[in-house]
C-alpha positions as CSV (number, residue, x, y, z in Angstrom):
1,X,61.9,175.2,53.9
2,X,63.3,177.4,51.1
3,X,61.5,180.6,50.2
4,X,59.7,180.5,46.8
5,X,61.3,182.8,44.2
6,X,59.1,185.4,42.4
7,X,58.7,184.2,38.8
8,X,56.7,187.3,37.5
9,X,58.4,188.9,34.5
10,X,60.8,191.6,35.1
11,X,60.7,193.2,31.7
12,X,60.8,196.9,32.1
13,X,60.6,199.1,29.0
14,X,62.8,202.2,28.9
15,X,60.3,205.0,28.5
16,X,61.1,207.5,25.8
17,X,61.8,210.8,27.4
18,X,60.9,213.9,25.6
19,X,63.3,216.8,25.6
20,X,61.8,220.2,26.3
21,X,62.7,222.5,23.5
22,X,62.6,226.2,24.1
23,X,60.5,227.9,21.5
24,X,62.4,230.5,19.7
25,X,61.0,233.2,17.6
26,X,61.0,232.1,14.0
27,X,61.7,235.6,12.8
28,X,65.4,236.3,12.5
29,X,64.9,239.8,13.7
30,X,63.4,238.6,17.0
31,X,66.3,236.3,17.5
32,X,68.7,239.1,16.9
33,X,67.0,241.3,19.4
34,X,67.2,238.6,22.1
35,X,70.9,238.2,21.4
36,X,71.4,242.0,21.8
37,X,69.5,242.0,25.1
38,X,71.8,239.3,26.6
39,X,74.7,240.7,28.5
40,X,78.0,240.5,26.7
41,X,80.1,237.5,27.3
42,X,77.2,235.3,28.2
43,X,76.4,232.2,26.2
44,X,73.1,230.7,25.6
45,X,72.5,227.7,28.0
46,X,71.8,224.4,26.3
47,X,69.0,222.3,27.7
48,X,70.4,219.5,30.0
49,X,69.8,215.9,28.7
50,X,68.1,213.9,31.4
51,X,70.0,210.9,32.8
52,X,69.1,207.5,31.3
53,X,67.1,205.4,33.7
54,X,69.0,202.7,35.6
55,X,68.8,199.2,34.1
56,X,66.6,196.9,36.2
57,X,68.4,194.4,38.4
58,X,68.7,190.8,37.1
59,X,66.2,188.4,38.6
60,X,67.6,186.1,41.3
61,X,68.2,182.5,40.3
62,X,65.5,180.3,41.7
63,X,66.7,178.1,44.6
64,X,66.7,174.3,44.2
65,X,63.7,172.6,45.7
66,X,64.4,170.6,48.9
67,X,65.2,166.9,48.5
68,X,62.4,164.7,49.6
69,X,63.5,162.3,52.4
70,X,63.7,158.7,51.5
71,X,63.6,156.9,54.9
72,X,64.6,153.3,56.0
73,X,64.5,151.8,59.4
74,X,66.9,149.1,60.7
75,X,66.7,147.4,64.1
76,X,70.5,147.3,64.6
77,X,70.7,145.4,67.9
78,X,68.2,142.7,66.7
79,X,70.0,142.2,63.4
80,X,73.3,141.7,65.1
81,X,71.9,139.5,67.8
82,X,70.0,137.2,65.5
83,X,72.7,136.9,62.9
84,X,74.4,133.5,62.3
85,X,77.8,135.2,62.8
86,X,76.8,136.5,66.3
87,X,75.4,133.1,67.3
88,X,78.7,131.4,66.2
89,X,80.7,134.0,68.1
90,X,78.6,133.6,71.2
91,X,79.1,129.8,71.2
92,X,82.9,130.2,70.9
93,X,83.1,132.8,73.5
94,X,81.1,130.7,76.0
95,X,83.6,127.8,75.5
96,X,86.5,130.2,76.2
97,X,84.7,131.6,79.2
98,X,84.2,128.1,80.6
99,X,87.9,127.4,80.1
100,X,88.9,130.6,81.9
101,X,86.4,129.9,84.7
102,X,88.0,126.4,85.3
103,X,91.5,128.0,85.4
104,X,90.3,130.7,87.8
105,X,88.7,128.1,90.1
106,X,92.1,126.3,90.3
107,X,93.9,129.5,91.1
108,X,91.4,130.4,93.8
109,X,91.7,126.9,95.4
110,X,95.4,127.2,95.4
111,X,95.2,130.5,97.3
112,X,92.7,129.1,99.8
113,X,94.9,126.0,100.4
114,X,97.9,128.2,101.0
115,X,96.0,130.3,103.5
116,X,94.8,127.2,105.4
117,X,98.3,125.8,105.4
118,X,99.7,129.0,106.8
119,X,97.0,129.0,109.5
120,X,97.9,125.4,110.4
121,X,101.7,126.1,110.6
122,X,101.3,129.3,112.6
123,X,101.6,127.8,116.1
124,X,104.9,126.2,115.1
125,X,106.4,129.2,113.5
126,X,108.4,132.1,115.0
127,X,107.0,135.5,114.4
128,X,109.7,136.2,111.8
129,X,108.9,132.9,110.0
130,X,105.2,133.6,110.1
131,X,105.7,137.1,108.7
132,X,107.8,135.8,105.9
133,X,105.3,133.1,104.9
134,X,102.5,135.7,105.2
135,X,104.3,137.9,102.7
136,X,104.7,134.9,100.4
137,X,101.0,134.2,100.7
138,X,100.0,137.8,99.9
139,X,102.3,137.7,96.8
140,X,100.5,134.6,95.6
141,X,97.1,136.2,96.2
142,X,98.1,139.3,94.2
143,X,99.4,137.1,91.4
144,X,96.1,135.2,91.3
145,X,94.2,138.4,91.1
146,X,96.3,139.6,88.2
147,X,95.8,136.3,86.4
148,X,92.0,136.5,86.8
149,X,91.9,140.1,85.6
150,X,94.1,139.2,82.6
151,X,91.8,136.4,81.6
152,X,88.8,138.7,81.9
153,X,90.6,141.4,79.8
154,X,91.3,138.8,77.0
155,X,87.7,137.6,77.0
156,X,86.4,141.1,76.7
157,X,88.9,141.9,73.9
158,X,87.9,138.8,72.0
159,X,84.2,139.7,72.4
160,X,84.8,143.2,71.1
161,X,86.8,142.0,68.0
162,X,84.1,139.5,67.1
163,X,81.3,142.0,67.3
164,X,83.4,144.6,65.4
165,X,83.6,142.2,62.4
166,X,79.8,141.8,62.4
167,X,79.1,145.5,62.8
168,X,81.6,146.4,60.1
169,X,79.9,144.1,57.5
170,X,76.5,145.2,58.6
171,X,77.3,148.9,57.9
172,X,78.8,148.0,54.5
173,X,75.6,146.1,53.6
174,X,73.4,149.0,54.6
175,X,75.5,151.5,52.7
176,X,75.1,149.3,49.5
177,X,71.4,149.0,50.0
178,X,70.7,152.7,50.5
179,X,72.9,153.6,47.5
180,X,71.0,151.2,45.3
181,X,67.6,152.4,46.5
182,X,68.2,156.1,46.7
183,X,67.7,156.2,50.5
184,X,69.0,159.3,52.2
185,X,68.1,158.6,55.8
186,X,68.4,155.5,57.9
187,X,66.9,155.5,61.4
188,X,67.4,153.0,64.2
189,X,64.2,151.3,65.2
190,X,64.5,152.4,68.8
191,X,64.4,156.0,67.6
192,X,61.1,155.6,65.8
193,X,57.7,155.8,67.6
194,X,55.4,154.7,64.8
195,X,56.1,153.9,61.2
196,X,54.7,151.8,58.4
197,X,56.3,148.3,58.1
198,X,57.3,149.0,54.5
199,X,60.1,151.3,55.8
200,X,61.7,148.6,57.9
201,X,64.4,146.7,56.0
202,X,65.8,144.9,59.0
203,X,64.8,141.5,57.7
204,X,66.5,142.1,54.3
205,X,69.6,143.3,56.0
206,X,69.7,140.2,58.3
207,X,69.3,137.9,55.3
208,X,72.2,139.5,53.4
209,X,74.4,139.5,56.6
210,X,73.8,135.8,57.0
211,X,74.8,135.2,53.4
212,X,77.9,137.4,53.3
213,X,79.1,136.7,56.9
214,X,77.8,133.3,58.0
215,X,80.3,133.0,60.8
216,X,83.3,134.6,62.5
217,X,86.3,133.1,64.2
218,X,86.9,134.4,67.8
219,X,90.6,135.3,68.3
220,X,91.8,135.2,71.9
221,X,94.8,137.6,72.5
222,X,97.9,135.9,73.7
């Protein structure tokens, strides 16, 4: 809170200072006698003019009053989750996930079949032959692991890109709304304990998001 400036007038009148005048004898003879009694070479001292009073300091400029907060509340997770774009992205991502899951199951089955075949051939193999086939199996197993991890990475990257599009448009909509309404503070709903419903503009933000970004296309990295 800013301190309140003193608005009382600072007008200070310069007081007229009287100069003390030494009373001299009006008779010329008295004046002459006083001059004769003064030692030779001395001069009559003139009265000192008093210093002028210092000018009063200029009053400080009053500080600007604090800006009153204009608050809005937005439930960011709910807006994103309930948006048409997020629902479209979720549907696309689920289809991609199912495709990847089918591919991963095939890879896992191939590895299991190779392991069983190696176990079946072991009695007929020399130790050197078994060791060679075991190394080949382990290489296949590692390749399968890398393939599964790569599919998981692509799925997560596609998810992140889709949600980034939604969140970017969401922030732009909120910026336009707060500028038009003179709002200077936006709070996430999870950070608010109690507030009047008139401060919550989540529904309006969601409606605009559905109009401006009805869907997104999920791009799977190659």
